[in-house]
C-alpha positions in Angstrom: 1.5 37.1 285.2 1.1 39.9 287.7 3.4 42.0 285.6 1.2 41.6 282.5 -1.9 42.4 284.4 -0.4 45.5 285.9 0.8 46.5 282.5 -2.6 46.0 280.9 -4.2 48.1 283.7 -1.7 50.9 283.3 -2.3 50.9 279.5 -6.0 51.0 280.0 -5.8 53.9 282.4 -3.5 55.8 280.1 -5.9 55.2 277.2 -8.9 56.5 279.3 -6.9 59.6 280.3 -5.9 60.3 276.8 -9.4 59.9 275.5 -11.0 62.2 278.1 -8.2 64.8 278.0 -8.4 65.5 274.3 -10.0 68.8 273.3 -13.2 68.0 271.5 -13.5 70.8 269.0 -15.6 70.5 265.9 -13.7 71.8 262.9 -15.3 74.6 261.1 -17.1 73.7 257.9 -16.6 76.5 255.6 -18.5 77.3 252.4 -16.6 77.0 249.2 -16.8 80.8 248.7 -17.1 83.3 251.5 -18.4 86.7 250.5 -19.1 90.0 252.3 -22.7 90.3 251.3 -23.6 86.6 251.8 -21.6 85.7 254.9 -19.7 88.5 256.6 -22.2 91.4 256.6 -25.0 89.3 258.0 -22.6 88.0 260.7 -21.7 91.5 261.7 -25.3 92.4 261.9 -26.2 89.3 264.0 -23.5 90.2 266.5 -24.5 93.9 266.6 -21.2 95.3 265.2 -22.9 97.8 263.0 -24.9 99.3 265.8 -21.8 101.0 267.4 -19.2 100.7 264.6 -21.1 102.9 262.1 -19.4 106.3 262.3 -22.2 108.1 264.1 -22.8 106.5 267.5 -19.1 106.5 268.4 -17.3 108.3 265.6 -13.8 107.7 267.0 -14.0 103.8 266.9 -13.3 101.6 264.0 -16.1 101.4 261.5 -17.4 98.0 260.5 -20.6 99.1 258.5 -19.3 98.8 255.0 -17.3 96.5 252.8 -14.3 98.8 252.6 -14.3 99.7 256.4 -14.5 96.1 257.4 -11.8 95.1 254.9 -9.5 97.7 256.4 -10.3 96.6 260.0 -9.7 92.9 259.7 -6.1 93.3 258.6 -5.2 95.3 261.8 -3.4 93.5 264.6 -6.1 94.1 267.2 -9.2 92.9 265.3 -9.1 89.2 266.0 -7.9 89.4 269.6 -11.0 91.5 270.4 -13.3 88.9 269.0 -11.6 86.2 271.0 -10.0 87.8 274.0 -7.6 86.0 276.3 -7.8 85.9 280.1 -8.0 89.3 281.7 -9.0 91.0 278.4 -12.8 91.0 279.0 -13.0 94.8 278.8 -11.6 94.8 275.3 -13.9 92.1 274.0 -16.3 92.7 271.2 -19.1 92.7 271.5 -18.7 94.2 275.0 -19.2 91.9 278.0 -22.3 93.9 279.1 -23.9 93.7 275.6 -27.0 91.6 274.8 -25.1 90.3 271.7 -23.3 87.0 271.7 -19.5 86.7 271.1 -18.4 85.7 267.6 -17.7 81.9 267.6 -14.5 80.2 266.6 -16.2 79.0 263.5 -17.3 82.5 262.6 -13.7 83.8 263.2 -12.5 81.1 260.8 -15.1 82.2 258.2 -13.7 85.8 258.4 -10.2 84.5 258.0 -11.3 82.4 255.0 -12.9 85.6 253.5 -9.4 87.2 253.8 -7.7 84.2 252.3 -10.1 84.2 249.4 -9.3 87.9 248.6 -12.2 89.8 250.2 -15.0 88.8 247.8 -17.9 91.2 247.8 
């Protein structure tokens, strides 16, 4: 009897721990078709990308102000790590940590990746 009660208590505690330790992340709900003009360009504008990555303000940095320049940029190895930097990489984050713009969300990153998977629709 004591053994059953101890076993039930142990199982209950394990259940609680497993429930509260699960990462609660809402999966991205993507539109059927992701396009540059309807989804990606407005997202880049919302996050201020075109303000600096336009070829005039900082001519030496990657341009993100046109369909072709963004298409070229997203296939580079350093594009996504800058949108979602790991620990200790705050200085390479985009938008910059001292910017008034908000970081691109995980769902928005998934939307960019879906745009790539769908073949870069305009």
